[in-house]
N, C-alpha and C positions, 0 to 999 in steps of 0.2 A: 879761192873765194868761198866755195861751198864748204870747205873744211873749217874756215873761220866762222861761218854762220852756224855750223853744227856745234862747234865749241861754245859759241855764245849762247845757243839754245840750252846746252847742257849746263853751263854755268848759271843761267837764269833759273832753271829747274832746281839746281842744288841750293841756290840762295832762297828760293821759295820754300823748300823743305826745311831749311834752317829757321827761317822766319816763323813758319807754322809751328815748329817744335818749341820755340822760345817765347812767342808772344801769344798770350791768351786774352780773350775778351773779359773773362772774370775768373777769380781764383777757384770758385766751386762751380762745377759744371751743372747746368740745369738739366734735370732728367724728367722722364715721363712721370706724371702725377704731381709734379711741383706746381705751386701757385705762383703766377707772375703778373706783373703790370706791363702794359704796352704803351710806349711813348707815341704821342701824336705829332709826328714830324711835319705835318702840313702847316703848322703854325710858325715854323722856323723862319720863313721868308715874308711873313706878314708883320707890318710895323704899325698897325692901328693901336690906339690906346686901349680899346676894349679887349684886345688879345692879351694884355698884361695879366688879367685875372682869369683867363680861360684855363680850363682843366687840361693839363698836358699829359697826364697818365690815366689810362683807362684800365679797368679790371676790378677785381682779380679774375684771371682766367686760369684754367687747368691745362697743363701741357699733355696732349694726347700722344704725341710722338716727337722725338728730337732727332733731327737728321745730322749726318756727319759734317755738313757744310754750315753748321750753326744756324739753321733755320728751324722753326718750331711750328707744329700744327697744334692749334688751340681749340678749347671748348669753353663755353660759358659755364658757370656753376650749375645751371639747370641741365647741362648735358648737350646743349645745342652746339654743334661743331662750326668753327669758322671755316669759310671756303678757301681762303688763301693763307699759305704759311707766312710767318712773320720773321724778319731778319733778326739775328741775334743781337745786333747793336741797338735795336729798338726795345729790348725787354730788360727787366730787372726783377729780381726775386721779390716776391711779396712776403713780408714777414708778419706772421700771425701774432696777435697779442697773447692768445692763450692756446693751449694745445688743441682744444676743440674748435669746431667751425665758428666763425663770427656770427653774432646775432644780427641777422638781416631783417628781422621782423620790425615793422614800423619805420623802416628806412626808405627814403625816396632819394631823388637825385639832388639833394641840398647839401652837397659836400660833406656828408657824414653826420649831419645833424638829424635828429629824429623829428617826427611830426609834432611831438609835444613841445619841442624847443621853439616852434614857430608861433605858438599860441600866445596872445598878449596877456600880460599879467593884469589882474584886477586892481584898480587903484581906488581907494576909498577916500 
């Protein structure tokens, strides 16, 4: 009986190794210094109508360290470090529009619209 349990344990570890070699979360590995977005999974089980338009991705954040188990330690763009690492299945790469850093001046939390976009137009 003990021999069968040992063989089963060995087969399980072998299958896990094969799975880990052949299945990847993403084609390009996220490394230290990359910009990423974090998915808000708390909204997955809420079915209120207002959640339909809620922001599901937060960021961008900068990866400060990438662990072997596909978890990431993050920091905000101002350098403030996040306390808890984030699971790899909750992140995706942030694609910059230009080579330089994005223009964050005049931006608030209005889904990417500038403050000038909120001003009413003069009607004559």
